[in-house]
Backbone as numpy.savetxt, mean C-alpha at the origin, in Angstrom:
# Nx Ny Nz CAx CAy CAz Cx Cy Cz
5.06 15.02 -17.98 4.40 13.75 -17.46 5.09 13.70 -16.17
4.31 13.19 -14.99 4.58 13.26 -13.62 5.29 11.94 -13.44
6.56 11.83 -12.83 7.22 10.71 -12.81 7.21 10.13 -11.25
6.09 9.21 -11.17 5.66 8.45 -9.90 6.82 7.52 -9.17
7.59 7.05 -10.03 8.55 6.12 -9.50 9.79 7.21 -8.74
10.11 8.27 -9.45 10.77 9.42 -8.66 10.14 10.00 -7.27
8.81 10.09 -7.68 8.36 10.87 -6.39 8.30 9.83 -5.23
8.08 8.57 -5.58 7.82 7.70 -4.56 9.18 7.44 -3.68
10.37 7.54 -4.34 11.58 7.52 -3.79 12.00 8.59 -2.99
11.73 9.86 -3.31 11.88 11.05 -2.78 10.97 10.96 -1.54
9.63 10.50 -1.58 8.66 10.43 -0.63 9.18 9.44 0.43
9.78 8.27 0.09 10.03 7.34 1.06 11.21 7.99 1.74
12.15 8.39 1.14 13.39 8.76 1.91 13.17 10.15 2.83
12.07 10.91 2.54 11.58 11.91 3.45 11.00 11.14 4.77
10.07 10.47 4.40 9.55 9.56 5.56 10.39 9.20 6.42
11.43 8.30 5.87 12.41 7.41 6.71 13.22 8.46 7.49
13.86 9.40 6.76 14.65 10.51 7.57 13.93 11.19 8.77
12.72 11.50 8.50 11.87 12.22 9.56 11.49 11.18 10.41
11.75 10.02 10.45 11.28 9.27 11.53 9.63 8.92 11.63
9.22 9.12 10.23 7.75 9.06 10.01 6.96 10.47 10.61
7.60 11.47 11.02 6.97 12.82 11.26 6.28 13.47 9.84
7.12 13.17 8.64 6.81 13.71 7.39 6.41 12.63 6.62
5.71 12.74 5.69 5.27 12.04 4.52 4.30 10.79 5.01
3.63 10.75 6.38 2.98 9.79 6.78 1.49 10.13 6.21
1.07 11.13 5.71 0.04 11.66 5.07 0.22 12.55 3.72
-0.65 12.19 2.87 -0.83 12.90 1.65 -2.19 13.45 1.50
-2.50 14.86 1.97 -3.69 15.45 2.06 -4.30 14.93 3.34
-5.37 14.25 2.87 -6.26 13.63 3.99 -6.19 12.14 4.14
-5.15 11.63 3.37 -4.99 9.99 3.26 -3.64 9.61 3.88
-3.70 8.58 4.82 -2.77 7.89 5.42 -1.69 7.26 4.50
-0.44 7.32 4.51 0.48 6.59 3.77 1.50 5.81 4.79
1.74 4.50 4.54 2.61 3.69 4.93 3.71 3.39 4.15
4.95 3.17 4.79 5.95 2.50 4.10 6.04 1.37 4.36
6.44 0.53 3.21 6.59 -0.78 3.33 7.73 -1.47 2.70
8.59 -2.15 3.34 9.62 -2.75 2.87 9.33 -3.99 2.58
9.52 -4.36 0.99 9.37 -5.78 0.46 10.68 -6.39 0.08
10.67 -7.50 -0.53 11.78 -8.19 -1.00 11.52 -8.23 -2.58
12.38 -7.64 -3.32 12.13 -7.88 -4.86 12.22 -9.29 -5.20
11.05 -9.84 -6.04 10.75 -11.11 -6.47 11.79 -11.68 -7.42
12.58 -10.79 -8.24 13.62 -11.14 -9.08 14.83 -10.92 -8.63
15.10 -9.76 -7.84 16.70 -9.22 -7.42 16.87 -9.87 -5.98
15.95 -10.13 -5.40 16.03 -10.40 -3.81 16.35 -9.16 -3.04
16.31 -7.89 -3.52 16.69 -6.79 -3.06 15.75 -6.17 -2.11
16.20 -5.38 -1.07 14.86 -4.65 -0.31 14.50 -3.71 -1.13
13.29 -3.61 -1.23 12.60 -2.31 -1.72 11.45 -1.74 -0.62
11.63 -0.29 -0.63 10.72 0.31 0.10 9.74 1.25 -0.76
8.49 1.09 -0.54 7.32 1.76 -1.40 6.39 2.56 -0.31
6.05 3.73 -0.65 5.07 4.43 -0.02 3.85 3.99 -0.49
2.61 3.81 0.02 1.53 3.30 -0.23 0.38 3.80 0.51
-0.54 4.37 -0.28 -1.86 5.01 0.59 -2.58 3.78 1.23
-3.06 4.17 2.46 -3.50 3.04 3.49 -4.80 3.35 4.01
-5.42 2.39 4.48 -6.80 2.67 5.11 -7.08 1.75 6.47
-7.53 2.11 7.48 -7.64 1.26 8.64 -8.56 -0.02 8.41
-7.89 -0.90 8.85 -8.52 -2.37 8.82 -7.96 -3.14 10.23
-8.94 -3.59 10.84 -8.62 -4.35 11.93 -7.62 -3.79 12.85
-6.75 -4.45 13.41 -5.42 -3.57 14.27 -4.42 -3.10 13.36
-4.69 -2.85 12.05 -3.73 -2.67 11.41 -4.09 -1.77 10.20
-3.56 -1.65 8.83 -4.14 -1.19 7.96 -4.13 -2.01 6.66
-4.96 -1.72 5.45 -4.95 -2.22 4.32 -4.55 -1.34 3.12
-4.18 -1.98 2.05 -3.78 -1.23 0.82 -4.61 -1.68 -0.26
-4.68 -0.88 -1.32 -5.37 -1.43 -2.73 -4.11 -1.63 -3.64
-4.24 -2.53 -4.35 -3.13 -2.79 -5.21 -3.95 -2.27 -6.49
-4.10 -1.17 -6.60 -5.04 -0.53 -7.73 -4.02 -0.08 -8.91
-2.64 0.07 -8.54 -1.79 0.71 -9.49 -2.17 1.79 -10.36
-2.98 2.85 -9.51 -3.57 3.95 -10.30 -4.42 3.55 -11.46
-5.14 2.64 -11.37 -5.96 2.25 -12.59 -5.56 1.66 -13.77
-4.38 1.12 -13.66 -3.69 0.29 -14.76 -4.14 -1.05 -14.58
-4.06 -1.77 -15.90 -4.85 -2.96 -16.04 -3.65 -3.99 -15.17
-2.43 -3.60 -14.93 -1.41 -4.61 -14.29 -1.23 -4.26 -12.97
-0.83 -5.38 -12.12 -0.69 -5.31 -10.75 0.58 -4.54 -10.60
0.51 -3.72 -9.40 2.02 -2.95 -9.07 3.01 -3.99 -8.62
4.34 -3.74 -8.87 5.38 -4.49 -8.77 5.26 -4.76 -7.21
5.03 -3.89 -6.33 5.17 -4.14 -4.99 4.28 -5.22 -4.76
3.01 -5.21 -5.15 2.20 -6.21 -5.00 2.70 -7.67 -5.36
3.22 -7.90 -6.36 3.75 -9.13 -6.76 5.00 -9.35 -6.05
5.84 -8.36 -5.61 6.74 -8.87 -4.62 6.26 -9.39 -3.06
5.10 -8.84 -2.90 4.42 -9.16 -1.45 3.84 -10.64 -1.72
3.35 -10.92 -2.83 2.83 -12.23 -3.19 4.04 -13.36 -3.00
5.05 -12.88 -3.56 6.41 -13.71 -3.56 6.83 -14.13 -2.13
6.95 -12.76 -1.45 7.43 -12.97 -0.14 6.65 -11.90 0.77
5.60 -12.53 1.49 4.75 -11.91 2.18 5.17 -11.31 3.33
6.24 -11.47 3.93 6.71 -11.00 5.18 7.43 -9.44 4.90
6.83 -8.63 5.61 7.13 -7.27 5.34 7.71 -6.36 6.52
8.00 -5.29 6.47 8.13 -4.48 7.51 7.33 -3.43 7.15
6.50 -2.69 8.08 5.71 -1.56 7.85 5.89 -0.36 8.70
5.64 0.63 8.10 5.99 1.95 9.06 4.90 2.81 8.85
3.86 2.94 9.85 2.86 3.90 9.74 3.00 4.95 10.76
3.47 6.23 10.12 4.01 7.51 11.03 5.12 6.87 11.82
5.08 7.00 12.94 6.47 6.57 13.81 6.13 5.23 14.51
5.14 4.36 13.94 5.21 3.19 14.43 5.57 2.29 13.29
6.49 1.25 13.61 7.17 0.49 12.62 6.95 -0.91 13.31
6.32 -1.88 12.31 6.33 -3.25 12.93 6.55 -4.17 11.82
6.62 -5.68 12.12 6.81 -6.44 11.25 5.28 -7.18 10.99
5.09 -7.54 9.77 3.88 -8.14 9.28 3.76 -9.01 8.28
2.88 -9.65 8.06 2.47 -10.64 6.93 1.59 -10.16 5.96
1.77 -9.61 4.62 0.93 -9.23 3.75 -0.20 -10.23 3.40
-1.32 -10.11 3.57 -2.43 -11.11 3.37 -3.54 -10.39 2.43
-4.18 -11.15 1.62 -5.43 -10.73 1.10 -6.37 -10.55 2.01
-7.12 -9.38 1.86 -8.37 -9.21 2.75 -9.51 -10.12 2.56
-9.97 -10.81 3.66 -10.96 -12.14 3.56 -12.11 -11.54 2.48
-12.64 -12.32 1.82 -13.86 -12.24 1.05 -15.04 -11.49 1.79
-15.21 -12.08 2.92 -16.47 -11.46 3.71 -15.93 -9.98 4.21
-14.96 -9.51 4.04 -14.65 -7.97 4.52 -14.49 -7.44 3.28
-14.42 -7.88 2.18 -14.22 -6.94 0.97 -14.98 -5.72 0.69
-16.54 -5.86 0.59 -17.20 -4.98 0.12 -17.18 -3.87 1.18
-17.47 -4.29 2.66 -17.32 -3.09 3.51 -15.93 -2.50 3.40
-15.01 -2.89 3.32 -13.65 -2.31 2.99 -13.44 -1.51 1.97
-13.92 -1.99 0.90 -14.12 -1.29 -0.40 -14.66 0.22 -0.04
-15.85 -0.15 0.39 -17.02 1.31 0.84 -15.92 2.34 1.53
-15.21 1.71 2.63 -14.34 2.71 3.67 -13.37 3.35 2.65
-12.64 2.42 1.75 -11.53 2.99 0.92 -12.02 4.12 0.08
-13.07 3.73 -0.54 -13.79 4.83 -1.70 -14.16 6.12 -0.66
-14.63 6.04 0.34 -15.10 7.14 1.11 -13.95 8.10 1.51
-12.79 7.26 1.78 -11.49 8.19 2.07 -10.84 8.60 0.82
-10.87 7.77 -0.33 -10.09 8.23 -1.55 -10.97 8.01 -2.70
-11.65 8.84 -3.15 -12.56 8.75 -4.39 -11.70 8.32 -5.71
-10.58 8.38 -5.76 -9.83 7.93 -6.85 -9.92 6.31 -7.05
-9.85 5.80 -5.73 -9.97 4.44 -5.94 -11.20 3.66 -6.61
-12.13 4.41 -6.09 -13.73 4.18 -6.93 -13.46 4.37 -8.37
-12.82 5.35 -8.69 -12.56 5.38 -10.23 -11.81 4.32 -10.99
-10.64 3.94 -10.20 -9.74 2.94 -10.51 -10.70 1.53 -10.62
-11.53 1.24 -9.72 -12.53 -0.03 -9.68 -13.39 0.07 -10.85
-13.81 1.21 -11.34 -14.68 1.08 -12.67 -13.84 1.04 -14.03
-12.77 1.56 -13.59 -11.62 1.57 -15.16 -11.12 0.33 -15.40
-10.65 -0.44 -14.60 -9.98 -1.80 -14.95 -10.98 -2.99 -15.00
-10.60 -3.90 -15.83 -11.13 -5.26 -15.80 -10.77 -6.20 -14.87
-9.49 -5.99 -14.32 -8.97 -6.92 -13.37 -9.57 -6.61 -12.10
-9.47 -7.95 -11.02 -9.94 -7.77 -9.80 -8.80 -6.94 -9.19
-9.31 -5.80 -8.29 -8.13 -4.99 -7.87 -7.90 -5.74 -6.18
-6.54 -6.17 -5.82 -6.59 -6.74 -4.80 -6.75 -5.92 -3.34
-7.15 -6.19 -2.46 -6.92 -5.55 -0.96 -6.08 -6.34 -0.14
-4.87 -5.81 0.28 -3.99 -6.53 1.11 -3.86 -5.84 2.44
-3.85 -6.64 3.31 -3.91 -5.98 4.92 -2.51 -6.66 5.55
-2.06 -5.81 6.43 -0.73 -6.16 7.14 -1.02 -6.67 8.35
-0.93 -8.06 8.49 -1.34 -8.74 9.75 0.07 -8.69 10.67
-0.15 -8.01 11.63 1.15 -7.68 12.73 1.50 -9.15 13.19
2.68 -9.31 13.40 3.36 -10.58 13.98 4.27 -10.26 15.13
């Protein structure tokens, strides 16, 4: 069985060490590194997440690969929405916010066009999968 947690740590390390030159894409999908604060530990956590263009920034899907529970990074962002985002070589401070309701359908269409797995996750789970965008500050 593939260990996503280990893969994420290696991916984040490569992304950071290369200054965003490596790891910013997985195939045809853009990937951001997001620094969050652990809601239980208070420790800094860095997680690579597939991202999609939205407004002047990017959005991410808290699909957790089609699992019924939200990913830990999403729960951390809800507790402390101030994050640092690295998109390739661009690093910026942001606030993690839910995508406004009026934009959800159009953004989901874009997300699924870019990454068909997200459409499969939408059909698989009963929970509402959050879409989060990183508003630059």
